[in-house]
Each structure stands twice: as C-alpha cells, then as structure tokens.
TORZA-923714 format. One line per 3 residues: their letters; for each residue x, y, z of N, C-alpha, C. Coordinates in Angstrom, 3 decimals, padded with zeros to 6 digits, always signed. Layout:
<nodes>
A	X Y Z X Y Z X Y Z | ... $
</nodes>
This chain:
<nodes>
XXX	-099.154 +061.294 +042.074 -098.615 +060.960 +043.376 -099.743 +061.055 +044.391 | -099.909 +060.033 +045.180 -100.950 +060.038 +046.198 -100.329 +060.354 +047.547 | -101.074 +061.063 +048.340 -100.626 +061.368 +049.697 -101.135 +060.281 +050.626 $
XXX	-100.276 +059.828 +051.509 -100.616 +058.714 +052.389 -100.400 +059.146 +053.830 | -101.358 +058.832 +054.690 -101.217 +059.055 +056.115 -101.088 +057.702 +056.790 | -100.073 +057.550 +057.609 -099.854 +056.291 +058.314 -099.792 +056.580 +059.811 $
XXX	-100.739 +056.052 +060.580 -100.795 +056.388 +061.998 -099.745 +055.702 +062.864 | -099.087 +054.665 +062.381 -098.090 +053.998 +063.219 -096.687 +054.348 +062.724 | -095.710 +054.166 +063.605 -094.336 +054.545 +063.285 -093.782 +053.710 +062.141 $
XXX	-094.003 +052.410 +062.177 -093.462 +051.543 +061.136 -094.061 +051.854 +059.763 | -095.356 +052.086 +059.724 -095.993 +052.414 +058.449 -095.540 +053.779 +057.942 | -095.385 +054.739 +058.854 -094.936 +056.071 +058.449 -093.522 +056.006 +057.888 $
XXX	-092.661 +055.237 +058.513 -091.300 +055.078 +057.991 -091.327 +054.446 +056.611 | -092.198 +053.470 +056.417 -092.309 +052.823 +055.102 -092.788 +053.810 +054.042 | -093.700 +054.689 +054.415 -094.209 +055.686 +053.467 -093.094 +056.656 +053.078 $
XXX	-092.321 +057.129 +054.060 -091.217 +058.045 +053.763 -090.144 +057.340 +052.935 | -089.873 +056.098 +053.258 -088.909 +055.316 +052.485 -089.387 +055.149 +051.042 | -090.668 +054.875 +050.877 -091.250 +054.762 +049.530 -091.122 +056.092 +048.787 $
XXX	-091.401 +057.190 +049.474 -091.285 +058.506 +048.861 -089.852 +058.762 +048.409 | -088.883 +058.429 +049.249 -087.481 +058.701 +048.919 -086.950 +057.803 +047.817 | -087.385 +056.560 +047.766 -086.781 +055.612 +046.843 -087.538 +055.430 +045.529 $
XXX	-088.863 +055.481 +045.568 -089.632 +055.069 +044.400 -090.430 +056.168 +043.710 | -090.708 +057.254 +044.378 -091.483 +058.337 +043.765 -090.516 +059.280 +043.062 | -090.827 +059.610 +041.801 -089.963 +060.497 +041.047 -089.962 +061.877 +041.702 $
XXX	-088.771 +062.366 +042.098 -088.649 +063.663 +042.747 -088.996 +063.638 +044.224 | -089.275 +062.475 +044.774 -089.673 +062.385 +046.177 -088.551 +062.732 +047.133 | -087.328 +062.305 +046.804 -086.193 +062.616 +047.675 -085.931 +064.116 +047.692 $
XXX	-086.075 +064.757 +046.541 -085.880 +066.210 +046.484 -086.960 +066.915 +047.300 | -088.186 +066.450 +047.210 -089.279 +067.022 +047.991 -089.013 +066.856 +049.487 | -088.517 +065.701 +049.883 -088.211 +065.436 +051.284 -087.099 +066.365 +051.778 $
XXX	-086.048 +066.511 +050.990 -084.940 +067.384 +051.378 -085.389 +068.842 +051.440 | -086.202 +069.269 +050.471 -086.722 +070.643 +050.509 -087.558 +070.894 +051.754 | -088.320 +069.912 +052.170 -089.129 +070.050 +053.376 -088.238 +070.185 +054.610 $
XXX	-087.188 +069.363 +054.692 -086.272 +069.432 +055.833 -085.521 +070.760 +055.878 | -084.976 +071.165 +054.740 -084.205 +072.401 +054.683 -085.126 +073.607 +054.865 | -086.314 +073.540 +054.301 -087.257 +074.647 +054.423 -087.655 +074.932 +055.858 $
XXX	-087.807 +073.888 +056.665 -088.142 +074.090 +058.077 -087.007 +074.795 +058.806 | -085.771 +074.408 +058.520 -084.627 +075.053 +059.166 -084.484 +076.502 +058.713 | -084.686 +076.747 +057.433 -084.591 +078.109 +056.913 -085.687 +078.986 +057.508 $
XXX	-086.867 +078.428 +057.677 -087.974 +079.183 +058.278 -087.607 +079.672 +059.671 | -087.031 +078.789 +060.493 -086.688 +079.209 +061.857 -085.492 +080.152 +061.869 | -084.538 +079.952 +060.975 -083.433 +080.902 +060.884 -083.967 +082.293 +060.545 $
XXX	-084.838 +082.375 +059.565 -085.392 +083.674 +059.180 -086.254 +084.278 +060.278 | -086.962 +083.434 +061.021 -087.778 +083.942 +062.120 -086.891 +084.559 +063.211 | -085.806 +083.869 +063.571 -084.899 +084.410 +064.586 -084.150 +085.630 +064.056 $
XXX	-083.789 +085.632 +062.781 -083.153 +086.786 +062.178 -084.085 +087.993 +062.232 | -085.356 +087.777 +061.948 -086.341 +088.853 +061.975 -086.513 +089.402 +063.396 | -086.566 +088.519 +064.381 -086.675 +088.959 +065.781 -085.435 +089.756 +066.176 $
XXX	-084.256 +089.250 +065.803 -083.021 +089.962 +066.130 -082.944 +091.327 +065.480 | -083.379 +091.408 +064.233 -083.392 +092.692 +063.536 -084.339 +093.668 +064.220 | -085.484 +093.156 +064.652 -086.432 +094.020 +065.352 -085.883 +094.513 +066.679 $
XXX	-085.154 +093.659 +067.388 -084.544 +094.083 +068.649 -083.448 +095.116 +068.413 | -082.673 +094.924 +067.356 -081.538 +095.809 +067.114 -081.978 +097.189 +066.625 | -082.968 +097.243 +065.763 -083.326 +098.524 +065.168 -084.494 +099.229 +065.850 $
XXX	-085.523 +098.499 +066.193 -086.711 +099.155 +066.728 -086.934 +098.848 +068.197 | -086.738 +097.599 +068.557 -087.056 +097.206 +069.913 -088.553 +097.160 +070.115 | -088.982 +096.822 +071.309 -090.425 +096.722 +071.568 -091.071 +098.081 +071.826 $
XXX	-090.899 +099.029 +070.889 -091.513 +100.356 +071.059 -093.003 +100.342 +070.747 | -093.369 +099.562 +069.757 -094.783 +099.459 +069.401 -095.315 +098.204 +070.087 | -095.917 +098.384 +071.251 -096.244 +097.266 +072.140 -097.199 +096.264 +071.502 $
XXX	-098.258 +096.732 +070.845 -099.228 +095.799 +070.267 -098.605 +094.967 +069.155 | -097.855 +095.606 +068.288 -097.200 +094.904 +067.190 -096.156 +093.932 +067.731 | -095.402 +094.362 +068.738 -094.373 +093.511 +069.337 -095.017 +092.286 +069.984 $
XXX	-096.121 +092.476 +070.683 -096.800 +091.363 +071.350 -097.313 +090.351 +070.332 | -097.847 +090.816 +069.218 -098.326 +089.876 +068.206 -097.164 +089.087 +067.607 | -096.006 +089.715 +067.422 -094.838 +089.009 +066.924 -094.329 +087.964 +067.897 $
XXX	-094.329 +088.292 +069.186 -093.891 +087.333 +070.207 -094.863 +086.165 +070.290 | -096.147 +086.431 +070.164 -097.141 +085.352 +070.170 -096.945 +084.445 +068.955 | -096.712 +085.031 +067.784 -096.461 +084.222 +066.586 -095.181 +083.408 +066.720 $
XXX	-094.149 +083.981 +067.332 -092.920 +083.232 +067.578 -093.198 +082.050 +068.501 | -093.972 +082.280 +069.563 -094.311 +081.190 +070.484 -095.124 +080.092 +069.809 | -096.066 +080.473 +068.983 -096.870 +079.473 +068.260 -096.001 +078.684 +067.294 $
XXX	-095.096 +079.371 +066.607 -094.192 +078.681 +065.694 -093.267 +077.716 +066.426 | -092.732 +078.144 +067.563 -091.851 +077.274 +068.351 -092.629 +076.076 +068.896 | -093.848 +076.299 +069.358 -094.660 +075.209 +069.879 -095.003 +074.217 +068.774 $
XXX	-095.336 +074.710 +067.603 -095.636 +073.830 +066.477 -094.413 +073.003 +066.091 | -093.253 +073.640 +066.051 -092.025 +072.914 +065.704 -091.691 +071.875 +066.771 | -091.864 +072.231 +068.032 -091.571 +071.293 +069.115 -092.496 +070.083 +069.047 $
XXX	-093.774 +070.340 +068.851 -094.722 +069.220 +068.775 -094.504 +068.393 +067.524 | -094.159 +069.025 +066.423 -093.879 +068.293 +065.194 -092.637 +067.440 +065.313 | -091.697 +067.834 +066.154 -090.470 +067.077 +066.329 -090.638 +065.942 +067.345 $
XXX	-091.415 +066.189 +068.395 -091.515 +065.196 +069.468 -092.656 +064.214 +069.299 | -093.734 +064.580 +068.639 -094.861 +063.668 +068.534 -094.576 +062.387 +067.742 | -093.806 +062.450 +066.658 -093.541 +061.183 +065.955 -092.740 +060.247 +066.816 $
</nodes>
C-alpha cells in the first residue's frame, strides 16, 4: 500500500475514496482513524475530569504541563478539522 498526499480537495477526496473502496482493509483503517480520534479526546477529557475530582491543581507545575498539552491537543484537532 502506498501513501499518497494530495494537496487539492478533489484529489484528496479521490485518494480517500480509493482507500475506502479499492485498498484491502482501507475502510477499516479509515474507520479506526475516525473512531480513534474521538476516543483520544474522550480519554483526554476523562483524564482532566479525574484530575479535577481527585487531586485538583495542587501540583502547579504538573497541572500547568497538562493544561498546555490539552491546549496543544485541542489546537491540533481544531486545525486538522478546519484546514481541509
């Protein structure tokens, strides 16, 4: 299986369509990618909620690094969703 980068919207759609229809296991890979992104954010918010409920921001340096990682993850997801 070759990886293809398509800089235009029409070509990118054709590549994804090719992956879903003609590549063996491509549709499963596509679905795993979609579901995996949602599961990642669910687990990230679950982890933040657990930290708020049990520990809270008592350890300031550790808490700040977690908030920064949450912001980077949210920014990456936002840009990944809006740029195409």
